C-alpha positions in Angstrom: -13.1 -9.4 -9.9 -10.4 -11.5 -11.6 -6.7 -10.9 -10.9 -5.5 -8.0 -13.0 -2.0 -8.1 -14.5 -0.7 -4.5 -14.3 2.7 -5.3 -16.0 4.3 -8.4 -17.5 7.6 -8.5 -19.3 8.2 -12.2 -18.7 10.6 -12.2 -15.8 8.9 -9.2 -14.2 5.2 -9.3 -13.2 3.0 -6.9 -11.2 -0.4 -8.5 -10.3 -3.4 -7.0 -8.6 -4.8 -9.9 -6.7 -8.6 -10.5 -6.5 -10.4 -8.6 -3.8 -11.5 -11.1 -1.1 -13.0 -8.5 1.2 -16.7 -8.8 2.2 -19.2 -7.7 4.8 -18.3 -4.8 7.1 -14.6 -5.0 6.3 -13.2 -2.2 4.2 -12.4 -3.2 0.6 -8.7 -3.8 0.2 -6.3 -4.6 -2.7 -3.4 -7.0 -2.4 -0.5 -6.6 -4.9 2.2 -9.1 -5.9 5.5 -8.1 -7.5 7.5 -11.0 -9.0 10.9 -10.7 -10.5 12.7 -13.9 -11.6 12.5 -16.4 -8.8 11.5 -14.1 -6.0 8.4 -12.1 -5.0 6.9 -9.5 -2.7 3.4 -9.3 -1.4 2.2 -5.8 -0.4 -0.2 -5.1 2.5 -1.6 -8.7 2.5 -4.5 -8.0 4.8 -6.2 -9.5 7.9 -7.3 -12.9 9.2 -10.5 -13.1 7.2 -8.7 -12.9 3.8 -5.5 -14.6 4.8 -6.2 -18.2 3.6 -7.6 -17.1 0.2 -4.9 -14.5 -0.4 -2.1 -17.0 0.6 -3.5 -19.7 -1.7 -3.9 -17.2 -4.6 -0.3 -16.0 -4.1 1.1 -19.5 -4.0 -0.8 -20.4 -7.2 0.5 -17.3 -9.0 4.1 -18.1 -7.9 3.8 -21.7 -8.8 7.1 -23.7 -8.6 9.2 -21.0 -10.3 9.3 -18.3 -7.6 9.3 -18.0 -3.8 8.0 -15.2 -1.6 10.9 -13.2 -0.2 9.2 -10.1 1.3 6.0 -9.1 3.0 5.7 -5.4 2.8 3.6 -3.6 5.3 3.0 0.1 4.5 1.8 0.9 8.0 0.3 -0.6 11.1 -3.5 -0.8 10.4 -5.2 -4.2 10.9 -6.3 -4.4 7.2 -2.6 -4.4 6.4 -0.8 -6.3 9.2 -3.3 -8.5 11.1 -2.3 -11.7 9.4 1.4 -11.1 9.4 2.0 -14.1 11.7 0.4 -16.5 9.3 2.6 -15.2 6.4 5.7 -15.6 8.5 4.7 -19.1 9.8 3.9 -20.5 6.4 6.6 -18.9 4.2 10.3 -18.0 4.7 9.7 -14.4 3.8 10.8 -11.4 5.9 8.2 -8.8 6.8 9.1 -5.1 6.6 7.3 -2.3 8.4 8.3 1.2 9.7 10.7 0.8 12.6 8.1 2.8 14.6 5.8 -0.2 14.5 8.0 -3.2 15.0 7.1 -3.3 18.7 3.3 -3.0 18.0 2.8 -5.5 15.2 3.6 -8.4 17.6 0.4 -7.5 19.5 -1.5 -9.0 16.5 -0.2 -12.4 17.7 3.3 -12.7 16.3 4.8 -16.0 17.3 8.2 -15.8 19.1 9.8 -18.2 16.5 9.2 -15.6 13.7 9.7 -12.3 15.6 13.2 -11.9 14.2 11.9 -11.9 10.7 9.9 -8.7 11.3 12.3 -6.0 10.1 12.2 -2.2 10.6 12.4 0.3 7.8 14.3 3.5 8.8 12.5 6.8 8.5 14.5 8.0 5.5 14.0 5.2 2.9 15.6 1.9 1.9 15.9 -0.4 -1.1 14.8 -4.1 -1.3 15.9 -6.3 -4.2 14.1 -9.1 -6.0 16.8 -11.1 -7.9 18.8 -7.9 -8.4 15.8 -5.8 -9.3 15.6 -2.8 -6.9 12.3 -1.8 -5.2 12.5 1.7 -3.8 10.8 2.0 -0.3 9.8 5.7 -0.1 8.7 7.7 3.0 5.1 8.8 3.1 4.9 9.7 6.7 1.7 11.0 8.2 -0.2 9.9 5.0 -1.9 8.7 7.1 0.3 6.9 9.6 3.2 8.6 11.3 5.4 5.7 10.1 4.2 5.1 6.6 6.0 3.9 3.4 5.2 3.4 -0.3 6.9 1.1 -2.9 8.2 2.3 -6.2 9.0 -0.3 -8.8 11.3 1.2 -11.5 10.8 -1.7 -13.9 7.0 -1.4 -14.2 7.0 2.3 -13.2 4.3 1.6 -10.6 4.0 3.4 -7.3 2.2 1.5 -4.7 0.7 4.2 -2.5 -1.0 2.4 0.4 -3.9 4.5 1.8 -3.0 7.5 -0.3 -5.3 7.6 -3.3 -7.7 5.2 -1.6 -11.3 5.4 -2.9 -14.5 3.7 -1.7 -17.9 3.0 -3.3 -17.2 2.8 -7.0 -17.2 -0.3 -9.2 -14.2 0.1 -11.5 -10.6 -1.0 -11.2 -9.0 1.9 -13.0 -10.0 5.6 -12.8 -11.6 6.6 -16.1 -12.4 10.3 -15.3 -10.5 12.0 -12.5 -13.0 14.8 -11.8 -15.8 12.3 -11.5 -13.7 10.1 -9.3 -12.9 12.7 -6.6 -16.2 12.2 -4.8 -15.1 8.6 -3.9 -11.8 9.7 -2.2 -12.2 13.3 -1.0 -13.9 12.6 2.3 -11.5 9.9 3.3 -8.4 12.0 2.5 -9.7 15.1 4.2 -10.2 13.1 7.4 -7.4 10.6 7.4 -4.4 12.5 5.9 -2.5 14.6 8.4 -2.1 17.9 6.6 -1.7 19.7 3.3 1.9 20.3 4.1 2.6 16.5 4.3 0.6 16.0 1.0 2.6 18.7 -0.8 6.0 17.4 0.4 5.1 13.9 -0.8 3.8 15.1 -4.2 7.1 17.0 -4.8 9.1 13.9 -4.0 7.2 11.4 -6.2 7.2 13.8 -9.2 10.9 13.1 -9.5 10.2 9.5 -10.5 8.9 8.2 -13.8 5.5 6.9 -12.6 3.0 5.4 -15.1 0.6 3.9 -12.5 -0.3 4.8 -8.9 -1.9 1.7 -7.2 -3.6 2.4 -3.8 -4.5 -0.2 -1.2 -8.2 0.6 -1.6 -10.2 1.2 -4.7 -9.2 2.2 -8.2 -5.7 2.8 -9.6 -4.5 5.8 -11.6 -2.8 5.4 -15.0 -1.2 7.7 -17.5 -2.6 11.3 -17.3 -4.6 10.4 -14.2 -1.3 10.2 -12.3 -0.5 13.9 -12.9 -4.1 14.9 -12.1 -3.9 13.0 -8.8 -0.6 14.6 -7.8 -2.0 18.1 -8.6 -5.1 17.3 -6.4 -2.8 16.1 -3.6 -0.8 19.3 -3.8 -3.9 21.5 -3.4 -5.9 19.5 -0.8 -6.6 20.9 2.6 -6.9 18.0 5.1 -6.3 16.9 8.6 -5.0 19.6 10.9 -5.8 22.2 8.2 -9.4 21.7 9.1 -9.1 21.1 12.8 -9.5 24.5 14.5 -13.2 25.0 13.7 -14.0 21.6 15.3 -12.3 22.6 18.5 -13.6 26.2 18.4 -17.1 24.9 18.3 -16.9 23.1 21.6 -17.9 25.1 24.7 -18.3 24.1 28.4 
Protein backbone atom coordinates (compact mmCIF):
# COMPACT_ATOMS: atom_id res chain seq x y z
CA UNK A 1 0.00 0.00 0.00
CA UNK A 2 1.52 3.38 -0.96
CA UNK A 3 1.49 6.26 1.49
CA UNK A 4 -1.88 8.00 1.44
CA UNK A 5 -2.10 11.79 1.70
CA UNK A 6 -5.24 12.52 3.71
CA UNK A 7 -4.84 16.30 3.62
CA UNK A 8 -2.36 18.72 2.02
CA UNK A 9 -2.68 22.50 2.07
CA UNK A 10 1.02 23.12 1.51
CA UNK A 11 2.20 24.00 5.01
CA UNK A 12 -0.11 21.41 6.60
CA UNK A 13 -0.02 17.73 5.65
CA UNK A 14 -1.61 14.59 7.07
CA UNK A 15 -0.12 11.36 5.76
CA UNK A 16 -1.06 7.73 6.33
CA UNK A 17 2.27 5.92 6.20
CA UNK A 18 2.55 2.59 4.38
CA UNK A 19 1.68 -0.45 6.49
CA UNK A 20 4.90 -2.34 7.25
CA UNK A 21 3.20 -5.00 9.37
CA UNK A 22 3.49 -8.66 8.41
CA UNK A 23 3.31 -12.18 9.81
CA UNK A 24 1.47 -12.73 13.09
CA UNK A 25 1.63 -9.07 14.10
CA UNK A 26 -1.68 -7.22 13.90
CA UNK A 27 -1.94 -4.75 11.01
CA UNK A 28 -1.31 -1.21 12.21
CA UNK A 29 -1.43 2.25 10.65
CA UNK A 30 1.10 4.96 11.35
CA UNK A 31 0.09 8.58 10.80
CA UNK A 32 2.21 11.69 10.37
CA UNK A 33 1.01 15.27 10.87
CA UNK A 34 3.27 18.02 9.52
CA UNK A 35 2.74 21.74 9.97
CA UNK A 36 5.40 24.14 8.82
CA UNK A 37 8.73 22.96 10.14
CA UNK A 38 7.49 20.55 12.83
CA UNK A 39 5.76 17.17 12.87
CA UNK A 40 4.10 14.52 15.03
CA UNK A 41 4.16 10.75 14.48
CA UNK A 42 1.17 8.89 15.96
CA UNK A 43 1.38 5.38 17.44
CA UNK A 44 4.65 4.55 15.64
CA UNK A 45 4.59 0.83 16.44
CA UNK A 46 6.91 -1.90 17.63
CA UNK A 47 10.46 -3.06 17.00
CA UNK A 48 9.79 -4.99 13.79
CA UNK A 49 8.52 -1.93 11.93
CA UNK A 50 10.70 0.68 13.64
CA UNK A 51 13.52 0.95 11.07
CA UNK A 52 11.19 1.18 8.07
CA UNK A 53 8.74 3.59 9.69
CA UNK A 54 11.57 5.82 10.91
CA UNK A 55 13.19 5.87 7.45
CA UNK A 56 9.85 6.63 5.77
CA UNK A 57 9.10 9.40 8.27
CA UNK A 58 12.49 11.05 7.79
CA UNK A 59 12.08 10.83 4.00
CA UNK A 60 8.67 12.51 4.18
CA UNK A 61 9.99 15.27 6.42
CA UNK A 62 13.09 15.84 4.31
CA UNK A 63 15.22 18.82 5.33
CA UNK A 64 12.27 21.15 5.80
CA UNK A 65 10.77 19.77 9.02
CA UNK A 66 11.76 18.02 12.22
CA UNK A 67 9.91 15.56 14.42
CA UNK A 68 8.68 17.33 17.56
CA UNK A 69 6.26 14.81 19.08
CA UNK A 70 5.73 11.07 19.31
CA UNK A 71 2.10 10.54 20.33
CA UNK A 72 1.19 7.29 22.08
CA UNK A 73 -2.57 6.76 22.36
CA UNK A 74 -2.17 4.03 24.99
CA UNK A 75 0.28 1.46 26.33
CA UNK A 76 -0.05 -1.53 23.95
CA UNK A 77 3.18 -2.88 22.38
CA UNK A 78 1.94 -2.21 18.83
CA UNK A 79 1.92 1.46 19.88
CA UNK A 80 4.85 1.98 22.26
CA UNK A 81 7.36 -0.88 21.97
CA UNK A 82 9.83 1.10 19.82
CA UNK A 83 9.57 4.35 21.81
CA UNK A 84 13.19 4.13 22.95
CA UNK A 85 14.39 4.05 19.35
CA UNK A 86 12.38 7.15 18.43
CA UNK A 87 13.69 9.08 21.42
CA UNK A 88 17.29 7.97 20.86
CA UNK A 89 17.36 8.88 17.15
CA UNK A 90 15.33 12.12 17.22
CA UNK A 91 14.91 15.11 19.56
CA UNK A 92 11.16 14.53 19.87
CA UNK A 93 9.23 14.29 23.12
CA UNK A 94 6.89 11.32 23.55
CA UNK A 95 3.44 11.84 25.10
CA UNK A 96 1.32 9.14 26.73
CA UNK A 97 -1.31 9.06 29.47
CA UNK A 98 0.25 9.87 32.81
CA UNK A 99 -1.06 6.48 33.95
CA UNK A 100 1.50 4.77 31.70
CA UNK A 101 4.68 6.84 32.18
CA UNK A 102 5.98 4.32 34.74
CA UNK A 103 5.15 1.34 32.52
CA UNK A 104 6.48 2.36 29.10
CA UNK A 105 10.10 2.27 30.44
CA UNK A 106 9.68 -1.51 30.81
CA UNK A 107 9.94 -1.69 27.01
CA UNK A 108 13.59 -0.68 27.44
CA UNK A 109 13.62 3.11 27.74
CA UNK A 110 17.19 4.36 28.11
CA UNK A 111 17.79 6.51 31.19
CA UNK A 112 19.22 9.29 28.99
CA UNK A 113 15.83 9.83 27.31
CA UNK A 114 13.45 9.06 30.19
CA UNK A 115 12.84 12.75 30.86
CA UNK A 116 11.43 13.14 27.34
CA UNK A 117 8.55 10.77 28.06
CA UNK A 118 5.77 13.15 29.10
CA UNK A 119 2.45 12.43 30.81
CA UNK A 120 -0.92 13.57 29.47
CA UNK A 121 -3.36 14.54 32.25
CA UNK A 122 -6.67 12.65 32.32
CA UNK A 123 -8.76 15.64 31.24
CA UNK A 124 -7.07 16.72 27.96
CA UNK A 125 -4.26 18.91 26.62
CA UNK A 126 -3.15 20.83 23.52
CA UNK A 127 0.11 20.31 21.64
CA UNK A 128 1.22 22.80 18.99
CA UNK A 129 3.03 22.36 15.69
CA UNK A 130 4.42 25.76 14.70
CA UNK A 131 1.40 27.41 16.32
CA UNK A 132 -1.14 24.96 14.89
CA UNK A 133 -3.01 23.34 17.83
CA UNK A 134 -3.61 19.60 18.06
CA UNK A 135 -6.34 18.73 20.56
CA UNK A 136 -5.54 15.70 22.72
CA UNK A 137 -8.94 14.30 23.71
CA UNK A 138 -9.76 11.71 26.38
CA UNK A 139 -10.99 8.32 25.22
CA UNK A 140 -10.56 6.45 28.47
CA UNK A 141 -11.52 2.76 28.62
CA UNK A 142 -11.73 2.66 24.81
CA UNK A 143 -10.02 0.34 25.29
CA UNK A 144 -7.26 1.36 27.70
CA UNK A 145 -8.01 3.00 31.07
CA UNK A 146 -5.56 5.74 30.04
CA UNK A 147 -6.39 6.40 26.40
CA UNK A 148 -6.28 9.50 24.17
CA UNK A 149 -7.16 10.57 20.65
CA UNK A 150 -5.86 13.47 18.55
CA UNK A 151 -8.11 15.98 16.77
CA UNK A 152 -6.49 18.14 14.12
CA UNK A 153 -8.72 21.19 13.50
CA UNK A 154 -6.91 22.14 10.28
CA UNK A 155 -7.53 18.88 8.42
CA UNK A 156 -10.60 18.05 10.55
CA UNK A 157 -9.23 14.54 11.12
CA UNK A 158 -9.81 12.65 14.36
CA UNK A 159 -7.15 10.03 15.03
CA UNK A 160 -9.03 7.44 17.05
CA UNK A 161 -6.46 4.80 18.01
CA UNK A 162 -8.09 1.40 18.51
CA UNK A 163 -11.60 2.83 18.38
CA UNK A 164 -12.89 2.14 14.88
CA UNK A 165 -10.28 -0.54 14.29
CA UNK A 166 -11.09 -3.15 11.65
CA UNK A 167 -9.32 -6.32 10.56
CA UNK A 168 -9.52 -8.52 7.50
CA UNK A 169 -10.62 -6.20 4.69
CA UNK A 170 -8.43 -4.93 1.83
CA UNK A 171 -9.48 -1.28 1.45
CA UNK A 172 -8.09 1.91 3.00
CA UNK A 173 -11.37 3.84 3.20
CA UNK A 174 -14.78 2.45 4.21
CA UNK A 175 -17.02 2.39 1.12
CA UNK A 176 -20.17 0.94 2.72
CA UNK A 177 -20.69 1.19 6.47
CA UNK A 178 -23.22 -1.63 6.84
CA UNK A 179 -20.95 -4.01 4.94
CA UNK A 180 -17.93 -2.88 6.99
CA UNK A 181 -19.41 -3.63 10.43
CA UNK A 182 -18.45 -7.32 10.19
CA UNK A 183 -14.76 -6.35 10.19
CA UNK A 184 -14.90 -4.38 13.45
CA UNK A 185 -17.84 -5.65 15.51
CA UNK A 186 -16.13 -8.59 17.23
CA UNK A 187 -13.11 -6.53 18.21
CA UNK A 188 -15.21 -3.71 19.66
CA UNK A 189 -17.53 -5.98 21.62
CA UNK A 190 -14.55 -7.65 23.29
CA UNK A 191 -12.03 -4.81 23.66
CA UNK A 192 -14.12 -1.73 24.43
CA UNK A 193 -15.04 -1.43 28.10
CA UNK A 194 -18.73 -0.54 28.01
CA UNK A 195 -21.57 1.03 26.09
CA UNK A 196 -21.57 3.86 28.62
CA UNK A 197 -17.97 4.76 27.74
CA UNK A 198 -18.78 4.55 24.03
CA UNK A 199 -21.80 6.86 24.33
CA UNK A 200 -19.90 9.44 26.39
CA UNK A 201 -17.10 9.51 23.83
CA UNK A 202 -19.54 9.84 20.90
CA UNK A 203 -21.30 12.78 22.58
CA UNK A 204 -17.98 14.53 23.07
CA UNK A 205 -16.65 14.13 19.54
CA UNK A 206 -19.93 15.20 17.90
CA UNK A 207 -19.10 18.72 19.15
CA UNK A 208 -16.18 18.87 16.72
CA UNK A 209 -16.21 19.35 12.96
CA UNK A 210 -14.87 15.96 11.89
CA UNK A 211 -14.46 15.06 8.22
CA UNK A 212 -12.35 11.92 8.72
CA UNK A 213 -11.90 9.40 11.54
CA UNK A 214 -8.61 7.54 11.15
CA UNK A 215 -8.12 4.47 13.40
CA UNK A 216 -4.80 2.79 14.18
CA UNK A 217 -5.93 -0.45 12.50
CA UNK A 218 -7.80 -0.89 9.23
CA UNK A 219 -9.90 1.47 7.15
CA UNK A 220 -10.72 5.11 7.80
CA UNK A 221 -14.16 6.78 7.84
CA UNK A 222 -14.81 9.83 5.66
CA UNK A 223 -17.78 12.14 5.13
CA UNK A 224 -21.14 10.47 5.87
CA UNK A 225 -19.35 7.39 7.21
CA UNK A 226 -18.25 9.48 10.21
CA UNK A 227 -21.82 10.04 11.41
CA UNK A 228 -22.75 6.41 10.78
CA UNK A 229 -19.79 5.26 12.84
CA UNK A 230 -20.71 7.58 15.72
CA UNK A 231 -24.31 6.32 15.62
CA UNK A 232 -23.02 2.75 15.74
CA UNK A 233 -20.75 3.52 18.71
CA UNK A 234 -23.65 5.12 20.59
CA UNK A 235 -25.75 1.97 20.29
CA UNK A 236 -23.14 -0.78 20.75
CA UNK A 237 -23.24 -3.15 23.71
CA UNK A 238 -19.72 -4.19 24.60
CA UNK A 239 -17.33 -5.08 27.39
CA UNK A 240 -18.98 -5.29 30.79
CA UNK A 241 -22.42 -5.02 29.15
CA UNK A 242 -21.87 -8.60 27.98
CA UNK A 243 -19.99 -9.96 30.98
CA UNK A 244 -22.61 -11.41 33.33
CA UNK A 245 -23.60 -14.39 31.14
CA UNK A 246 -19.92 -15.41 30.94
CA UNK A 247 -19.59 -15.49 34.74
CA UNK A 248 -23.03 -16.97 35.31
CA UNK A 249 -22.18 -19.92 33.10
CA UNK A 250 -19.29 -20.98 35.32
CA UNK A 251 -20.07 -23.48 38.09
CA UNK A 252 -17.86 -25.43 40.53
